[in-house]
C-alpha positions in Angstrom: 0.0 0.0 0.0 2.7 2.5 -0.9 2.0 6.3 -1.1 3.9 8.9 -3.0 6.2 9.7 0.0 7.2 6.0 0.3 8.0 5.8 -3.5 9.9 9.0 -3.4 12.0 7.8 -0.4 12.8 4.6 -2.3 13.9 6.7 -5.3 16.1 8.9 -3.1 17.9 5.8 -1.9 18.1 3.9 -5.2 21.9 3.9 -4.9 21.8 1.6 -1.9 19.3 -1.0 -3.3 20.5 -4.3 -4.6 18.6 -7.5 -5.4 17.1 -9.8 -4.3 14.5 -7.6 -2.7 11.9 -8.6 -0.2 8.7 -6.5 0.4 7.0 -7.0 3.7 3.3 -6.3 3.5 3.2 -6.6 -0.2 -0.5 -7.2 -0.9 -1.9 -4.8 -3.5 -5.3 -3.2 -3.0 -7.6 -1.6 -5.6 -7.3 1.8 -3.8 -3.5 1.9 -3.7 -1.8 5.0 -5.2 1.3 3.1 -6.3 2.6 -0.4 -6.9 5.9 -1.4 -5.3 6.9 -3.9 -7.9 6.0 -1.6 -10.9 8.0 1.3 -9.4 11.0 -0.9 -8.6 10.9 -2.3 -12.1 11.0 1.2 -13.4 14.1 1.8 -11.4 15.7 -1.3 -13.0 15.1 -3.9 -10.3 13.4 -7.2 -11.1 14.3 -9.9 -8.6 11.5 -9.0 -6.1 9.5 -11.2 -3.7 6.4 -10.1 -1.8 5.4 -11.4 1.7 2.1 -10.8 3.4 -0.2 -12.3 5.9 -3.1 -12.3 3.4 -3.4 -13.7 -0.1 -3.7 -11.4 -3.0 -2.0 -9.7 -5.9 1.6 -9.0 -5.2 1.9 -11.8 -2.6 4.4 -14.6 -3.3 4.9 -15.8 0.2 2.0 -16.2 2.6 3.3 -15.9 6.2 2.8 -14.0 9.4 5.9 -11.8 9.9 5.5 -12.3 13.6 5.7 -16.1 13.4 9.1 -17.1 14.7 8.5 -20.8 13.9 7.5 -20.4 10.2 9.7 -22.4 8.0 10.1 -19.7 5.4 12.1 -17.5 7.8 14.6 -20.2 8.8 15.0 -21.6 5.2 15.7 -18.1 3.8 17.9 -16.7 6.5 20.2 -13.9 5.2 18.9 -14.4 1.6 17.8 -10.8 0.8 20.1 -7.9 0.1 17.3 -5.4 0.4 14.2 -5.6 2.6 11.4 -3.0 2.2 9.0 -2.7 5.1 6.9 0.5 4.9 3.7 1.3 6.8 3.3 -2.3 7.9 4.6 -2.7 11.5 1.8 -0.5 13.0 -0.6 -3.3 12.1 1.3 -6.4 13.5 0.6 -7.8 16.9 4.2 -8.2 18.0 6.7 -5.8 16.4 9.6 -7.3 18.3 9.0 -10.7 16.7 8.4 -9.1 13.4 11.7 -7.2 13.4 13.5 -10.3 14.6 12.3 -12.2 11.4 13.0 -9.2 9.2 16.6 -8.9 10.4 17.0 -12.6 10.0 16.0 -12.5 6.3 18.4 -9.6 5.6 21.9 -10.5 4.4 25.0 -9.3 6.2 25.4 -5.6 5.3 22.1 -5.8 3.6 19.8 -2.7 3.4 16.6 -2.1 5.3 14.2 0.5 3.9 11.7 1.3 6.6 8.9 3.7 7.3 6.0 3.7 9.7 3.5 6.0 11.3 4.3 8.5 14.0 0.9 10.3 14.0 -2.1 9.2 12.1 -5.8 8.6 12.4 -6.8 5.0 13.4 -6.4 2.9 10.3 -7.8 -0.7 10.4 -6.4 -2.2 7.2 -6.5 -4.8 8.6 -5.7 -3.6 12.1 -4.0 -0.7 13.9 -1.9 -1.2 17.1 1.3 1.0 17.2 3.0 4.3 16.5 6.8 4.7 16.2 9.4 7.3 16.9 12.8 7.2 15.2 14.3 6.0 18.5 11.7 3.2 18.6 12.8 2.1 15.1 16.3 1.9 16.3 15.3 -0.1 19.4 13.2 -2.6 17.4 15.9 -3.1 14.7 18.9 -3.6 17.0 21.0 -5.2 14.2 20.6 -2.2 11.9 23.0 0.7 11.7 20.7 3.5 10.6 21.9 6.3 8.3 20.7 9.3 10.2 21.6 11.7 7.4 19.1 9.9 5.1 16.2 9.9 7.5 13.1 11.8 6.4 9.8 12.9 7.7 6.9 12.2 5.4 3.9 14.6 5.7 1.1 12.4 4.4 -1.5 14.9 3.2 1.1 17.1 1.5 2.9 14.2 -0.2 6.1 15.8 1.1 9.4 14.6 2.4 11.4 16.9 4.7 14.6 16.6 6.7 14.3 14.8 10.0 14.8 17.1 12.9 13.3 17.7 16.4 10.9 18.9 17.4 8.7 17.2 14.8 6.3 19.4 12.8 3.4 20.8 14.6 0.2 22.0 12.9 0.1 25.2 15.0 3.5 26.2 13.7 2.7 25.8 10.0 3.0 28.8 7.8 1.4 29.2 4.4 2.6 26.7 1.9 3.7 27.6 -1.6 0.9 25.5 -3.2 -1.8 26.6 -0.6 -4.3 29.2 -1.5 -4.9 32.2 0.7 -8.5 31.0 1.3 -7.3 27.5 2.4 -4.7 29.0 4.7 -7.2 31.4 6.2 -9.6 28.5 7.1 -6.8 26.4 8.5 -5.8 29.3 10.8 -9.4 29.8 11.8 -9.8 26.1 12.6 -6.7 26.2 14.8 -7.8 29.4 16.6 -11.3 28.0 17.3 -10.5 24.4 18.2 -6.9 24.0 19.4 -7.6 25.3 23.0 -11.3 24.9 23.1 -13.1 21.7 22.0 -9.9 19.8 21.3 -8.0 21.1 24.3 -4.7 20.3 22.6 -2.1 22.9 21.9 0.2 20.6 20.0 -1.8 19.4 17.0 0.4 17.1 14.9 -0.3 16.5 11.3 -0.3 12.9 9.8 3.4 12.1 9.5 5.6 9.0 9.1 9.3 8.6 9.7 11.3 7.1 6.8 14.6 5.5 7.5 17.3 3.3 6.0 20.2 1.4 7.3 22.6 -1.6 6.9 22.6 -4.8 8.8 25.7 -4.8 10.9 28.2 -7.6 10.4 29.2 -8.0 14.0 
């Protein structure tokens, strides 16, 4: 279920991608904006396998990424030079088991391309359990050396990638965007003025954002 930010992040890091590639959460839906396999093919990559918990288009391997006893994970240990896991971990029941399997499938010095939700409305496709900071990503993927300089923040509704920095973007600090009309900006300011301290009682309204990261599996 890739969106424009995810595809753009993959394109930005094309130089680090090598095959074979494994996509975690690869099932394609009718409402998807983009298709991982098609976009990777356009970039020149063709040895791609999709893994998902549900059958469907784009799925080559049917498996629960949290299942530590599934034969696929042991028989394909360190097989993949690139693993892509984007906007998937929020919906698994045990992210620690999931990341253990993901790291096991990744070859030594292989590349992990990862993104997941930091703030977002509840999304039950098929379920919604977790939100992740960048520090949480590093905790979960303890065998990955993340490349901090390549980390990006994806602002979902603006289809925009920006540099990762703290504090994370806050709706109340937004200024008028280049592609935003004056009328739209006026109503956005009016909404903040009316609701941010009143009905919502929240002075730190955060837009829908995801944190996109990339790193290498360490060889120690």
